[in-house]
C-alpha positions, 0 to 999 in steps of 0.5 A: 731313801732316808726320808722314805725309811723315817716315813715308814717307821713313823707309820709303824710307830703310829700302827702300834700305838693304835693296836696297843690302845685297843688292846689296852682299852679292851683289857680294861673293859673285859677287868672292869665287866669281871670285876663288876660281876665279881661283886654280884650274887648269882641271882643279880649276875643272871638277870644283869647277864640276860639283860645286858645280852638282849640290849647288845643284840637289839643293839647290833640290829638297830646299828645296822639299820641306822648305818643303812640309812646313813649311807642310803643302802637298800637293806630290803634287798639284801633281806630278799637275797638272803631269803633266796640263799636260805631256800637254796640252803635247805636241801643240804640242812635237811641232809645233814640233820638226817645223817646225824640223827640216823648215826645217834639213833643207830647207836653208832656213837655209843659203839664208837665211845666204847671202842675209844674208851677200851683203847684208852684204858688198854693203853694205860691211860686215864679214859675220864675225858672219853665221856666228853667226846660225843660233844666234840665229835658232834660239834663239827657236824651240828651245833644243836646235836652238840649241845644235847650231847653236852646236856646228856654229858652234864646230866650223867656226870654232873656239870661240875664234873671233868666230863661236864666242863670238858663237854662244856668247853668242846661246845663253846670253843669250837664251830660246826665246820663240816656243817658250814662247809656242806651247807654253804659251799654246797648252797653256791655249787662249790665242790672244791673246798680246797683249805676250808676244813683243814683250817676249820 
């Protein structure tokens, strides 16, 4: 029993060292990137970030192909399956995008926002955040719709305004939960989503 306990403790220590090494390495890398970007002017930051993002994206695609060749995996069969799944997804995709478009075009979003603003102000609270709520409410349904709402908020209130920054945070820090559930669960015929929506 003593030898087993020692063995388990050694494995836990090794596991902790590996995790700490990853965390420290990642922290140093991010700190280095932040420091590098802080030394550049705005135009150069745009150029470097565009080149770096395109290079990383291209590298990921190439890495997948190289790994498939090394492991002798036929990537073309996977691509064919992906195409058939995309065809199955189209009806659900069209349905949710039409529903979002109707909600926005009918003025439903504007009515909802006015009601929330009056309620918040009626309770004596600051209602500055309400201008960013369309982005927050749209993001679980549609990424492109939320992007449009965010741009509207920035155009109306300014990119550096409280509402503009809050809308940007909603756009960048959340995911299209209901869109994903409707499209992908619908495509494979799952009706009971169980814990997916609460967790999302």
